[in-house]
N, C-alpha and C positions, 0 to 999 in steps of 0.2 A: 464682301467676304472673299477670301482667296479661292480662285477657281481650281478645282481638283484636276490632277493630271488625267488626260483622256486618251492616251496612246499606248498600245502594246502590240506585240507581234501576233497574238492569238485573238484578242478581243479588241475590236476596232470601233471607235466612236466617230460620229460625224457632226458637223456644225450646221447641217441643213435645218431650216426652220419651216419648210413647207408642211402644211397640214394634209397634203395629198397622201393617201395611204400608199405605202410601198410594201408589197407582199411577195411571198414565195408560194409557188403552187406545186402540187403533186398530182400525178395522173390518176391515182386511186386512193381511197381511204386507207390509212394504216390500221390494220386490225388491232383491236384491243385498246381503243381510246379511253376505256374506263379502267384500265390497269394502272397501277401506280407509276410504272415506267414512262408512260406516254399520255397521262391524263390531261396534260396541258398542251397537247398537239392540235392546234386549231386548224392547221392547213393540211394535215395528213401526210407529211413528208417523213414521219418517223422520228423527228426531233422534238423534244419538249420546247415550248415557247415560254417566255417570261412576261407575265402581266404585271404592270406597275401602275398603281393608283397615284394620281395627282389631284387630290380632292379640292384643292384651292386654286387650281388652274383657271385662267380666264377663258371664256368662250365668247369670241367677238368682243363686245363691250360689257359682257356680263361677268362680274367679278365672282370668283370662288364657285362657279358653276360646276367645275370638276371635269377631269378627263381620265381615261385609262389608256396607257400606251402598251401595246403588245410588241415585244421584240422577238422576232422569229429566230428559233434555234437553227443551228447548222453545224457542219463539221468543224467550223472555226468559232463555234459558240454564237452569242448574240452580238448584234451591232445596231447602232442607231440608224444605220442606212436601211436595214430591213425591218420595217415596222408598219403598224397600223395604229392610228390614233382614233379612239372611240369616244364620242361625247353624245349628249342628248340632242345635238344638232346634226349628227351623222345620219346620212340617208338610211332610212329603214329602222332607225333606233327610235322607239317611242319616247314621248315627253318633250319638254322644252327646257333649255338651259335657263335657270333662274339663280339669282344671287344667293350664295350660301347653300345651294342644294347639296354640294359636296359629293357629286357623282364620283365613285371610285374610292369611297371611304373603306370599303371592304371588297375584295375580289376573290373568286375561286373559279373552278372549272369542273366540268364533267360532260359526258356525251348524253345530254338529256333526251334527245330524240332518237338515239341509237342509229344514227346514220354513218357511224364510223369516224366522225370528227368530233373532237372536244369542243364544247361551247363555253363561252365566257359568261360568268355570272357576276353582276355588279350590284353592290349595295349603295343606296343613296339616302342615308338616314335624315338628311336635312330637307328633303323634299316636302313642300306643303301640298296637301291633297284636298282640293276644295277649300273649305273653311278650316280644315284641321292642320294647324301648324306643326311642322316637324313630324308629320305622320310617317314619312319615309316610303321608299319604293325599292323594288328589286327588278333588274332588267337582265334579260339574257340576250347575248349577241351570238348568232349561229355560226359555227365553224363550217368550213367547206374547202374544196380544192384550191380556191383562191384566197383562203384566209377567212376572216370574219366579215359576214355580210348579212344585213337585216337583223331583226330582233323582235322581242315581245316583252311585255311586262308580266311578272309573276304576281297575280293578284292575291291579297291576303285572304284566308279562309273566311267564310261567312261568319259574321259576328265578331270578327277580330277587333279588339280594342274598344269595344262598346263602352262608352262612358269614360274612356281614358284619353289622356292628352300627351303630346310630345313623345309619342311611342318610339320614333327612330327605327321603324321597320327596315331591316337590312343592315343593321350595325354589325352583325356577324352572320357568317354563312358557312355551311358544311355540307358535304355530299358523301354518299356511300351507298352500296347496294345492301339493303337490310333483309331482302327476301330471296336473294339468290337468283333472280330472273334475268340478270344482266342489265337491267334498267336502274340507274341510280336514283336513290331518294335524295331530296333536298330539304335541308333544315335551315330556318331563318330565325335569328334572335333579334330581340328588341327590348326596350324598357318596359314594355307591356306584357305580351304573351309570346310564346314561341309559336312557330308555324311549321307544320310538317307536310311534305308533299311526297306522294308515291309516284314513281315514274312508270312508264315513259311519258314524256311530254309531247304535246302537239306543237306545231310551229306557231300556234296562237298563244303559247305559253300555258296551256291548260294541262294539268296533271291528271293522271288516272284517278287519284283521290287526294283529299287534303283534310287536315283538321288543325284546330288551334289547341295549343298546349296551355290550358288555363290552370292546371293543377299545381304547377310549381311557381306560379307568380311570375315575376320578372325573369326573363331569360336572355340576359345580355350576351352570353356566350353559349356556343354549342360545339360539341366534338363528336366525330363519327369515326369508327374503326372497329376491326375485329379483335376482341379481347378474349374470346373463348375457342378460337381455332376452328370454327365451323365454316369458315369462308364467307360469313355474312357479317355485316357491320352492326355494331351496337351504337346507341346514341346516348350521350350524356349532356344534360342541360345544366348550364352554369348560370345561376341567377345574378352573379355579381354581388357587390356589397349591398347588404340589406340592413334595415334598422336593427335587426336582432343578430346579424352575423356579418360583420364587416369583411371577413375573410372569404365569404361567398360560399353558399351551400352548393353541393353537387348531387344531382339526381340521375339515376339510371332509368332510362325510358323502358317501359314494359308494354307499350302498345297504345292504341288510340283510347281515348276516354270512353267509358261506358256510363251513360247517363243514369242507369238504374242500379248501379252497384259500385263497389270499390275495386272491381276487377281491373287489372292492368295498371293499378295506381303506381306511379313512379317510386322507385326505391331510393330513399335518401341514404347517402353514404356518410355516416355521422362523423367519421374521422377525417374525411377528405375536405379540402378547400380548393377554391380556384375561381379566377375570373376569366381565364382563357386556357386552352389546352390543345394537345396533340396526342396521337396514338402511334406507337411503333414498338418494335421488339428490341428493347435495350439489353436484354439478357440472353437473347438467342435461343429461347426455349420453344419457339414456334407460336407463342401467344403475344398479341399486342399488349403493350403496357400504356397506361394513361399517365401523361405528364401534364401537370397543371401549373399555371403561374399566378401568383398573387403579388402584383407589383406595388400596390398602394400600402405604404406603411402608416404608422400613426401620424407622422408629420404631414402626410397628404390627406389622410382621412379626417384630421382635425379632432380625433378622439382616440382613446385607447382600444385595443382589441383587433387592430388590423394586422398586416403582415409583419414579419420580423423586420427590424430596421433595414431599410434599403430594398426590401422585397425578397421573395423566396420562390422556389419551385418545389413541387411534390411529385413523387412517383408511386403509383399503385400498379402492382404486377398482375397481368392477366394469367389465366389458368383454364383448365377444362371446364371449370365452373364459372368462368368469367372473373369479374371483379366483385367480390362479395362485401356486404355491409360491415363485416367485422374486421376487415383489413385496415391496418394503420399504415399510412404512407411513409416513405423515406423522404426526408426534407433536406434541401440544399439551399444555402444562402452564402453571401460573401464573407460570413464569419466561419463557414465550414472549412476545416483544414484542407488546403490544396486548391480551393476555388480562388482563381485570380481576383484581385481587387480587395477592397475593404468596405464593409457595410456602412453606409452613411445615409442620413436622412434624404429621402427623395431620389435615390438612385434609380428606382423603378426596375430593379432586377426581376425579370420574368414577365415584363410587359409584352414581349414578343417571343415566340418559340417556333422552331422548326426541327424536324426529326428526319434523319437519314443516315445511311452507312457511308461516312466520308472516306474511309480507307479500305473498304472491301474485306473487313474481317468478320462479316456476318453479324455484327452487333450494331444496332442503331445508335447513333450518337445524337446529342441534343445541342442545338445552338440557341443560346439564351441572350436576348437583347436587354440592355440596361441603358436606355436613352437618357436618363437623368444623371448618369455618372459624370462627376466633375473630373477633368483631366488637367492636373496642375491648377492653375487659377481660372480655368475656363469652365464655367458652370454649364451643366447639361450638354457638354460636348458629346458624351455618349460612348459606350463601349459594348462589346459582345464577348461572351464566354462560350467556349466549346468544351462540353463534357463528354467523355468517351463512354460507350457501352462496353460491357464485359459480361462474363458468365454470372457474376454476382450483381449485375445491374449497372447503373451509372457509377462511374468511378472518377475521382479527382486525379488519378494518375494520368499524366500527360495532358491534363487540362491546359487550355490555352486561352489567353485573353487578347483581344485586338481593339485598337482604337486608331484614330487617324494620326496619332503620334507613334504608332508602331512602325518600325523600319519596314519599308517597301509597301506600306499601305498608302494609297494615293491621298493627297490632301494633307491638311493640318488641322488638328483638333482646335475648334473655336467655340465660343460660347453659343449655346442653343443650336448647334448643328444637329444634335439628337441622333447621332450615329447609333443604329440598333433599334430604331422605332419599329421597323419591320425586318424580319430575317427569313431566309429561304434557302433550303438545300435541294438542288436539282441538277441532274445531268443534262446540260444544255447542248452538248456536242456529241453525245452518244458514244463516249469512249469508256463508259463503265466507271468513271470517277467523277462524282458529282461536284459541281461548282458550289461555292459559298457566296451567297448574295446578301448584302446588307443595305437597308434603306437609310439615307441621310437626308431627310426632308428639309432640315433647316439650313443645308448648305447653299450659300449664295441666295439669290432671290427665287430660284426655281426648284432646287433640291436635286439630289443625285442618288444613284445606287452604286455600291462598290461590289466588284465581282472578282473573285479569286478562283482560278482553275483548280480542279481536283487532281489528286495523285494518290498513290498507294499509301502515303503517309498522312493524307489530309490536305487542307488548303495550302496552295503554293502562293506565297505573298509576292515573290519576285515576278514582275510582269503583270501583277493585278492592276485593274483599272477602275476608274469611275466613269459612268455615263450619266450625263446630267440632262435635266428636263428640256431645256431650250434646244439642245441638239437633237431631241426626238420630235420636236414640233409643238410642244406646249407653249402657251403664252401666259404672261403674268401681268397682273394689274391690281394694285391696291392691297393685295395679300401676297405673301410668298406662295409659290405654287404647290409646295410640299410633294413634289415628285419623289416617290420612294416611301411615302407614308403608309402604303399598303402593298403587300406582295401576296401571292397565292398562299393562303394559310390563315391562322387565327388572327383576329383583330379585337382589340379591347379599347373601349372609350374610357379615358381617364376623367 
């Protein structure tokens, strides 16, 4: 496949292939590593860093063991030159690389041990544990003044997955401070049960407390954020497609199970659906809003009752009462007037989501990935759509669509590039104008990410670049590396 362009004045890529970590250091921790602005700051220099999963990367001779590449932010944004590659063979990281482990399928971050540095959290749902196939695992790599060093496993709560198989523990990850103590909570989704951890964590990976969320059944997705304005995060469990609800039930968490009563039982939101989601204030009223994606339509589900043709997203608005069970969501899909593109079978609109204020107007905007989108005759070349926030919520006014055939977007749309498999909005150069990042895991044999700098009007396509996996140090054998299959944010297994 055609190599994407990798040169620009602001964002610089390198062709170095050494796996030796190249990091940037800071003299002291940057305060506030759990705030939204710097939650991905692994080395404490005040710049957000970019974690990119490459779950099918080779480790030595082991195929599809997986890697995560951290590209360190700076005044000139990220570069392949300033990086760390983390694998299960990295010194201090627990576990051993095994074929099809898929380390890096999901990635997120938070300052779990409250030392002032963000920590990298990695899901490995393909990991076999003892005799349990695809049991899955979650690893934390600790941040510090020299970047990421050392790590620990986050063990499932006692009794997790008893009698269940193929759980895929770590297929989704979310963090947020639910009790206001400054120590983030960690939530982990799987095909079996959800797992909840209360921080802070010790360097052995042990949380202050933990429990398994067995009341909602499967919990493939999980979302955390403040929807009632009290400064504390709420949690929503997303079961994913079930036999009775292909669109995916959504439950609001009300606390740990009580074995003797129905107290704290999760609240089902009967009008809401979603396989993955994000929280941000799209209408600027001071309350976080829940945006969910349902990417699998009837053509992918193999039966009726799934998402609108091509996929859809839904928006539920926060308030002083939070998100209540009687609220009906606003729905957007590619047949909605003003949304770029045309709804077609298997587009997977809504498979990936990211939320952030791209133009500084105080309304959060939503970037929606549609990796199954056909571009001309190129099947699953992929596309993304940017929907703007406003006082009335998400609007299609000034909506924009991007693909690799869009002028000034690096590369060319090709079959199974899957541009938009992962998306991320983050200010990587601390200029107050967030960059737009899009994963292209099917590009070439390794995969790439496309990065457009931010401006007061949103993404600037001129000068945008792609950074590809091999230039960051990953290797490929037997499988495409799928660099860009995961970015910090929600992940959903199709």
